[in-house]
N, C-alpha and C positions, 0 to 999 in steps of 0.2 A: 367508650361506652359508659363510663362514670357519668359524663355530662348528660347522656341520654336518660339515665335513671333519675337524675335530678329534675328534669323538665317533665317527664312523663309519669313518674310514680305518684299516685294519688295518696300522699301522706297526710293530707289535710282532713279536717273534721268531716266525717261522713254525713253530718247534718246539712252540709252545704248542698242545697238542691240546685237544679238548673237555674232557677230565678236568681239565687244568690250568686252563682257563677256569672250570670249575665250582668248583674249590677257591678260586680267586681271588675269584670272585663271592660265595662263601659267607663267606670271611674279611671282605670288604667289608661284607656284611649284618650279620655279627656285631659288627664294629667300630662300625658305626653304632648298635648297641644301647648303646654307651657303657661296655661292660665289657671287660677284657682278654680276648683270644682265645688259647685254648690248644688243643693238638691234640685233647684230649678234647671240647672244644666243637664242633670241626669234625666229628669222628666222630659225635657225637650229631645235629648239624644235617643231615648228609648220609646218616645211617644206614649208615655204613661202619665197618669194623673199625679199631681203633687201629693195628694194624700197617700197613694200607693207607694210613692218614692219615700215619703216620711216614714211609713211603716217599715219598709225595707231598710232604711238607714238606721232606724232604731234597733232592729234585729242584728244588723252587721256591727253596730257599735257594741251591743251586748256580747257578741261572740268575739270581740276584739279583732275584727278584720279591717275596720276603719277607725279613725279617730277624727276629732274636730280640732282645728286650731283656734286661736283666740278670736278670729273673725268668722267662725263657724264654717270655714272651708273644709271639705272633706279630703282626708288623707288616707292612703292605704297603709296599714301596718305591715310589718315584715311578713306576717302570715298571709294577710290579705293580698299583698303584692305577689307572693309566691303562687297563690291560687290563680290570680288574675293573669299572671305571666304564663302559667301552664295552659290555661283555657285559651288565651290569645295565640299561643304557639299551635295548639291543636287546630284552631280556627284557620290560621294562616296556611299550615300544611294541607289541610283538607281543601281549602279554596284552591290552592295551586294544583292539587291533584285533580279536582274536578275540571279545572280550566284545561289541564293537559289532555283530558278526555274529549274536549270540544264542547263542554257544557257552557251555556251563556254565563257571562259574568254575574248577572242577577241571580240566576238559579244556583250557580256555584257558591255564591255568598250565602244564600238562604239555606241551602243544604248543609253547608259547613256549620252554620249557626245552630242547626238542630243536632247534627251528629257529634259535634265537639263535646257534648255533655255525656255521651253514652259510649263512645269508642273505647275499646279496651286498651290498656297499656301495650299489650302484645301487638295488636293490630297497628297502633299508632307507631310503635317502634319499627315495625316492618315497612310502613309507609316512608318513614324517615330514612331508613336504610336504602330503600328502592330509589328514592329521589335525592339521596346524598345530601339531605338537608340537615344542618346542625340543629340540635334541639335546645341549645342554650344560647 
């Protein structure tokens, strides 16, 4: 149960809105690809304009959710990684849940992407219990 609390409890800054969570989750997914993450990569992955990504990167830097290395590659800070990991976990569990109901993969993915930001910790914990899915 302690592991579940770590992954589901929203202990991060309440100012992180859905868009901030989406950026952090995207950075996490790109980093897991093993290549340096640049603003242009985020813009391509999210299908956003470069100026929009630049504004978001500035905000995430100010909030200390990301940092830049000497080559201007984007790195998640410990706090940013914790948020991104929690959002990604919610996304994964919700997608699996919707697929188990017979929802098409595209719809499951799209619905999970929207719901991951608003699902309560209690409901998410129950989904994890029901599907015996570890949360960390």
